[in-house]
C-alpha positions in Angstrom: 127.3 74.6 113.4 129.9 76.9 112.0 129.2 79.8 109.6 132.0 81.7 107.8 132.0 84.4 105.2 134.5 85.0 102.4 135.8 88.5 101.6 133.3 90.4 99.4 134.2 91.0 95.8 132.1 93.1 93.3 129.4 93.2 96.0 129.2 89.5 96.1 130.3 87.0 98.8 130.0 83.4 99.7 128.7 82.3 103.1 129.6 78.7 104.1 127.6 76.8 106.6 129.1 73.7 108.2 126.5 71.4 109.9 127.5 68.7 112.3 125.4 65.7 113.3 125.1 67.1 116.9 123.4 70.1 115.5 120.3 68.2 114.2 120.3 64.7 115.6 118.2 65.4 118.7 115.3 66.9 116.7 115.6 64.1 114.1 115.4 61.4 116.8 112.4 63.1 118.5 110.6 63.4 115.2 111.2 59.7 114.5 109.9 58.7 117.9 106.8 60.8 117.2 106.3 59.1 113.9 106.6 55.7 115.6 103.8 56.6 118.1 101.4 57.2 115.2 102.7 54.6 112.7 100.3 51.9 111.7 102.4 49.1 110.0 100.9 45.8 108.9 101.8 43.1 111.4 102.4 45.6 114.3 100.2 47.3 116.8 100.0 51.1 116.6 103.1 52.6 118.2 105.0 49.3 118.2 106.6 49.4 114.8 110.3 48.6 115.2 112.6 51.7 115.0 114.6 50.0 112.2 111.6 50.2 109.9 110.8 53.8 110.9 114.4 54.7 110.3 114.5 53.0 106.9 111.2 54.7 105.8 111.6 58.2 107.2 115.0 59.0 108.6 116.6 60.5 105.4 113.6 62.8 104.6 113.5 64.0 108.2 117.2 64.8 108.2 116.8 66.8 105.0 113.9 68.7 106.5 115.6 69.4 109.8 118.9 70.4 108.3 117.3 72.8 105.8 115.2 74.4 108.6 118.3 74.7 110.8 120.3 76.3 107.9 117.5 78.8 107.1 117.1 79.9 110.7 120.8 80.2 111.4 121.7 81.8 108.0 119.2 84.6 108.4 120.2 85.0 112.0 123.8 85.4 110.9 122.8 88.0 108.2 120.9 90.0 110.8 123.5 89.9 113.6 126.3 90.9 111.1 124.1 93.6 109.6 124.6 92.4 106.1 122.6 94.5 103.6 121.5 91.7 101.3 119.9 92.2 97.9 117.6 89.4 96.7 118.0 86.3 98.9 120.8 83.9 99.6 121.3 81.6 96.6 122.6 78.1 97.2 125.7 77.0 95.3 124.8 73.7 93.6 126.9 70.7 94.9 126.9 67.0 94.0 129.0 66.0 97.0 126.1 65.7 99.5 124.9 62.2 100.3 121.9 62.5 102.6 121.8 58.8 103.3 125.5 58.2 104.2 126.8 61.6 105.4 126.5 62.8 108.9 128.1 66.2 108.6 127.3 68.6 105.7 128.8 71.7 104.1 126.7 74.2 102.2 127.7 77.4 100.3 125.4 80.3 99.6 126.1 83.2 97.3 125.0 86.6 98.6 124.5 89.9 96.7 125.3 92.9 98.9 123.9 96.5 98.7 126.5 99.2 98.1 127.6 101.5 101.0 126.7 105.1 100.3 125.3 108.3 101.8 122.8 110.8 100.5 123.8 114.5 100.9 121.4 117.0 99.5 122.4 120.7 99.6 122.0 124.0 97.7 124.6 122.6 95.3 122.0 120.2 94.1 119.8 122.3 91.6 116.5 121.4 90.0 113.8 123.3 88.2 110.3 123.4 89.7 107.6 124.0 87.1 104.7 126.0 88.4 101.7 125.7 86.1 100.0 128.9 85.1 96.2 128.8 84.5 95.9 130.9 81.3 92.7 132.5 80.1 91.8 129.4 78.0 91.8 127.2 81.1 90.1 129.8 83.3 87.3 130.3 80.7 86.9 126.5 80.4 86.6 126.2 84.2 84.1 129.1 84.3 82.0 127.6 81.5 81.9 124.3 83.3 80.7 126.0 86.5 78.1 127.9 84.5 76.8 124.6 83.0 76.8 123.0 86.4 74.4 125.7 87.7 72.6 126.1 84.4 69.0 125.2 83.5 67.5 122.8 81.0 65.3 124.2 78.2 63.5 122.8 75.1 65.0 123.6 71.7 63.4 123.4 68.3 66.6 122.4 66.3 69.4 120.4 67.9 73.0 121.6 68.1 76.1 119.8 69.3 75.9 119.1 73.0 72.1 118.8 73.2 70.3 115.9 74.8 68.0 114.2 72.3 65.1 112.2 73.8 64.1 109.4 71.3 61.9 106.4 70.8 64.2 103.6 69.8 63.1 100.6 67.7 65.1 97.7 66.3 64.7 97.1 62.6 64.7 93.9 60.6 66.6 93.2 57.3 63.8 95.0 55.3 64.2 98.1 57.4 60.9 97.6 59.2 60.2 97.6 62.9 61.2 94.1 64.0 58.5 91.9 65.6 59.5 91.2 69.2 62.6 93.4 68.7 64.1 95.8 71.2 62.2 98.9 71.9 62.8 101.7 74.5 62.6 105.4 75.1 65.9 107.0 76.1 67.9 110.2 76.2 70.9 110.3 73.8 73.8 112.4 75.0 75.8 113.5 71.9 79.1 113.0 73.9 78.3 109.3 74.1 78.3 108.9 70.3 81.7 107.6 69.3 81.2 107.7 65.5 81.7 111.2 64.0 79.3 110.6 61.1 76.5 109.3 63.3 77.0 112.3 65.7 76.5 114.7 62.8 73.2 112.9 62.0 71.9 114.1 65.4 72.8 117.7 64.8 70.1 119.9 63.1 67.2 117.5 63.8 63.7 118.5 65.0 60.9 116.8 66.8 59.5 113.7 64.9 62.6 113.4 62.7 63.7 109.8 62.1 67.3 108.6 62.1 68.5 105.1 61.1 71.6 104.2 63.0 74.0 101.2 63.3 74.2 101.2 67.1 77.3 99.1 67.4 79.1 101.6 65.2 77.7 104.6 67.0 78.1 103.5 70.6 81.3 101.8 71.6 80.6 101.8 75.3 78.5 98.7 75.5 77.6 99.1 79.2 76.0 102.5 78.4 74.4 101.1 75.3 72.8 98.3 77.2 71.4 100.8 79.7 70.1 103.0 76.8 68.2 100.0 75.3 67.2 98.6 78.7 68.7 95.2 78.0 71.5 93.2 79.6 75.1 93.1 78.4 74.7 89.7 76.8 71.8 90.9 74.6 74.2 93.5 73.1 76.6 90.8 72.2 73.9 88.8 70.4 71.9 91.3 68.4 70.0 89.8 65.5 70.2 93.2 63.9 72.3 96.2 64.6 70.1 98.7 62.7 67.8 100.8 64.9 65.4 103.6 64.2 65.6 106.7 66.4 62.4 108.9 66.4 63.1 112.3 68.0 60.6 113.2 70.7 62.2 116.1 72.4 65.4 118.2 72.3 66.8 119.4 75.6 69.5 122.0 75.9 71.5 123.0 78.9 71.5 126.8 79.2 74.6 127.9 81.2 74.0 130.3 84.1 75.2 133.8 83.6 78.4 135.0 85.2 76.7 137.3 87.7 76.3 137.8 91.5 73.5 135.2 91.6 76.0 132.5 90.3 78.9 133.8 92.4 76.9 133.6 95.6 76.0 129.9 94.8 79.6 128.9 94.2 81.3 130.9 97.0 80.2 132.4 100.3 77.5 135.1 99.6 79.0 138.5 99.0 82.6 137.4 98.8 82.8 137.8 95.0 81.7 141.2 93.6 82.2 140.9 89.9 83.3 138.7 87.0 86.9 139.8 87.3 87.1 138.6 90.9 85.3 135.4 90.0 87.8 134.5 87.3 90.6 135.5 89.6 89.3 133.1 92.2 88.8 130.3 89.6 92.4 130.9 88.4 93.8 130.5 91.9 91.8 127.3 92.5 92.9 125.9 89.2 96.6 126.6 89.9 96.2 125.1 93.4 94.9 121.9 91.8 98.0 121.8 89.4 100.4 121.8 92.3 100.1 118.0 92.7 101.2 117.6 89.0 104.1 120.0 89.5 105.1 118.0 92.6 104.9 114.7 90.7 107.3 116.0 88.1 109.6 117.2 90.8 109.6 113.8 92.4 110.5 112.2 89.1 113.3 114.7 88.5 114.6 114.0 92.0 114.6 110.2 91.3 116.6 110.6 88.1 118.9 113.2 89.6 119.9 111.2 92.6 120.2 107.9 90.7 122.6 109.6 88.2 124.5 111.6 91.0 125.1 108.6 93.2 125.6 106.1 90.3 125.4 103.1 92.7 127.3 100.0 91.8 125.2 96.9 92.0 126.0 93.2 92.2 124.6 92.8 88.6 126.0 89.3 87.9 124.4 87.9 91.1 121.1 89.8 90.6 120.7 88.6 87.0 121.2 84.9 88.1 118.9 85.4 91.1 116.1 86.9 88.9 116.3 84.0 86.5 116.2 81.4 89.2 113.4 83.0 91.3 111.2 84.2 88.4 107.7 82.7 88.6 107.6 82.7 84.8 110.5 81.2 82.7 112.8 84.0 81.6 115.8 83.9 79.4 119.0 85.9 79.9 118.3 87.6 76.5 115.0 88.9 77.7 116.4 89.8 81.1 119.2 91.9 79.5 116.5 94.0 77.8 114.6 94.7 81.1 117.5 94.6 83.6 118.4 98.3 83.4 114.9 99.3 84.4 114.9 96.8 87.3 118.4 97.9 88.5 117.3 101.6 88.5 114.2 100.7 90.4 116.3 98.8 93.0 118.8 101.7 93.2 116.0 104.2 93.9 114.6 101.8 96.6 118.0 101.9 98.3 118.3 105.7 98.0 114.8 106.3 99.2 115.4 104.1 102.3 118.6 106.1 103.0 116.7 109.4 102.7 114.1 108.0 105.1 116.9 107.1 107.6 118.9 110.2 107.2 116.0 112.7 107.5 114.2 110.7 110.1 111.0 110.3 108.1 108.5 108.0 109.9 104.9 107.1 109.3 103.0 105.7 112.3 99.7 103.9 112.5 98.3 107.0 114.2 99.4 109.1 111.1 97.7 106.7 108.8 94.5 106.7 110.9 94.5 110.6 111.0 95.0 110.7 107.2 92.2 108.2 106.6 89.8 110.3 108.7 90.7 113.4 106.8 90.0 111.8 103.5 86.7 110.4 104.7 85.7 113.8 106.0 86.6 115.5 102.7 84.7 112.9 100.7 81.6 113.4 102.8 81.7 117.2 102.5 82.1 116.8 98.7 78.9 114.8 98.5 77.0 117.1 100.9 76.8 114.4 103.6 76.5 115.2 107.3 80.0 114.9 108.9 80.0 112.0 111.5 81.5 112.4 115.0 85.0 111.4 115.8 84.1 107.9 117.0 82.2 107.2 113.8 85.1 108.5 111.7 87.5 106.2 113.6 85.2 103.2 113.0 84.9 103.9 109.3 88.7 104.5 109.0 89.5 101.3 110.9 87.2 99.3 108.7 89.1 100.7 105.6 92.5 100.0 107.1 91.6 96.3 107.5 92.4 96.1 103.8 96.2 96.0 103.6 96.3 97.4 100.1 94.3 100.4 101.2 96.5 100.8 104.2 99.7 100.7 102.1 98.2 103.2 99.7 97.6 105.7 102.6 101.1 105.0 104.0 102.6 105.8 100.6 100.6 109.0 100.3 101.9 110.3 103.7 105.5 109.0 102.9 105.5 110.8 99.5 104.3 114.0 101.1 107.0 114.0 103.8 109.8 113.1 101.4 108.6 115.9 99.1 109.0 118.4 102.0 112.6 117.2 102.4 113.3 117.6 98.7 111.8 121.1 98.6 113.7 122.2 101.7 117.1 120.8 100.7 117.4 121.1 96.9 117.9 124.5 95.4 114.8 124.9 93.3 114.5 127.4 90.4 110.8 128.1 90.0 109.6 128.4 86.4 106.1 129.4 85.2 104.7 127.3 82.4 101.4 126.9 80.6 99.4 123.7 81.1 99.8 122.7 77.5 103.6 123.2 77.6 103.8 121.3 80.9 102.1 118.3 79.3 104.5 118.4 76.4 107.5 118.7 78.8 106.2 115.7 80.8 105.8 113.7 77.7 109.4 114.5 76.6 110.8 113.6 80.1 109.0 110.2 80.0 110.5 109.1 76.7 
């Protein structure tokens, strides 16, 4: 077998594979002998079928199979040994000159798309902005109110206001507006936040015990899973209601009274005695809110890095080859017109993949199985603490983590998290970042503009 490569042009090249009969005939003959041993041909005992019949029936298909297998093995071996950085996969050049029945030697040509040669150099000359989100008084007050509600107490109210929980007897009505015989009946608590229709929600404001409301439940509640739970029926029953009109009889009004911002609350939320007054409490909440926002700032930085390096390096790609390859290998039929619309996005994604691999290589970023296991244990421990569960010992943690890591999708997700974290360190250390303080609302607007 002889493999040769033409000089690359526009990041494309042709690899020619010349296959001689000696390259494949031994395996072909052995396969034919094996077929003969198992062949059961009318008029002949098993294993005694003449080789001429075996040849006539199987030889061509076996030659095709063995030659294709040989080419595949040797072609990828050649690519590996010559360190060719291939994009896509080798694409055979169609030929009408091959006659599998008559020819003994064969010539095949494969078109190859090559990755561009480049380097990634990040220095203080490369400047980006890092947007640090400032938790303003609006956010801090919202967070404080949420905490106060979390530690608040339920009380009975005479007249309902928005946000109350209304406990009702619910009855399905017939076409005459009367309680339906054998209709749906249930007692349930209605959370105003679950009411999708604004007009219906207003009906539940200002009601008192024993007030009666007539409601179209399909109009009022768009979350059918929650609606089924409220009526104590299965999901199928919701889809097949004989009447959507229901009567709601108010039995009780419950109101969550938020806890006061005092030392009693502070000592429940943080270690006792660590927060002395409301100012310190709000300062602590502000710091925690801003710490939570760091991941969003980091995500924007990562997106800015991607766009910056793609534009800076401006990698040339074997576009002609890639477009033909995408059309040929697509699972769903795709036209060149449709591909042209989407190709720019695909090309940028591929460019970033090449750039990121180069960053990984240049800055020696590695993620080992031990790293993934340690990360998994850390997340499990954090989740258990969050739900107030007793922390297991290290052996139990390892068993739980290993069980999770059997799922390849979960394992890849953890790998990507570690990889993203380590590449982010590289970007923060090597880019010259100008930190800018920004409100959360302005940050959301900026993110929306950048994603256009």
